[in-house]
C-alpha positions, 0 to 999 in steps of 0.5 A, a space after each residue: 676604766 670601767 665600761 659605764 664610766 664613759 657613759 656617765 661622764 658623757 651624760 654628766 656633760 650633756 645634761 650640763 648643756 655642753 656640746 658633743 664635740 667638747 665632751 668627746 674632746 674631754 673624754 679623749 684627752 683623759 683617755 690619752 693621758 691615761 694611755 701615756 701614763 700606762 705607756 711610761 709605766 710599761 717602759 719603766 717595767 721593761 727597763 727594770 726587767 732588762 736591767 735585772 737580766 743583764 745584772 743578775 749572774 748566770 750560774 752553771 749548775 751542771 753538765 750531762 753525759 752528752 756534754 751539754 751544759 745547764 745554766 740558771 739565772 735567779 728571778 725577782 718577785 718584786 718586778 715579776 721576773 721568773 727564774 730562767 733555765 737554759 741549755 748550752 749544747 755541746 755541739 757548736 752547730 746552731 741548727 742541732 737540737 741537743 739530746 737532753 736526758 730525762 732528769 735534765 729535761 724535767 729540771 729545765 721545764 720546772 718539774 723539779 726544783 733542784 738540778 739532778 746530781 751525778 748519782 741520779 745521772 749514773 742511776 739513770 744511765 745504769 737503768 738504760 744499759 739494763 734495758 738495752 741488754 734486756 732488749 738484746 736478750 729478747 731479740 736473741 731469744 725470739 730469733 732462736 725460737 723461730 718467731 717472726 719479726 713483730 714489725 714485719 708485715 703479714 699480707 692480709 688473706 684474700 678471698 681466693 685463699 679462703 674457703 667457706 665452712 659448713 657454717 658459712 664462715 670464711 677459713 684460711 686453707 
């Protein structure tokens, strides 16, 4: 309903020498009829969506290396229902949050249209294995060279540990 519609409707009846309570009752009757029809329309839409969700088959699209199963359910442009995608965890515990590989996460979030293939999953697993081996080699190389652990905290020097040079700057001893 347009904002000024109520004012125009009200002024039309006021100028025709109608009483204010009768004008307000006519406005409220018109408004309640509109809200009832809107409510009925919303209920019909909800029933259509529920019917669609209950009748549309759920399709298993794949399984990841962790044993999680992925499903989808087709949407409908006619009633405005988007395609649904979800995961069934391999763990039976409902409080457990499953570890989802990157390629499956992008499919679940709608960043990719098609679910990942077995070849893509194998390639990602191979890249992860290469990265793990490289990290192990780097750790061995730094320990052999005598480097300290970069995560180890080094204490901040205190003024008692430092001396002032001829330029007035502090230096470590």
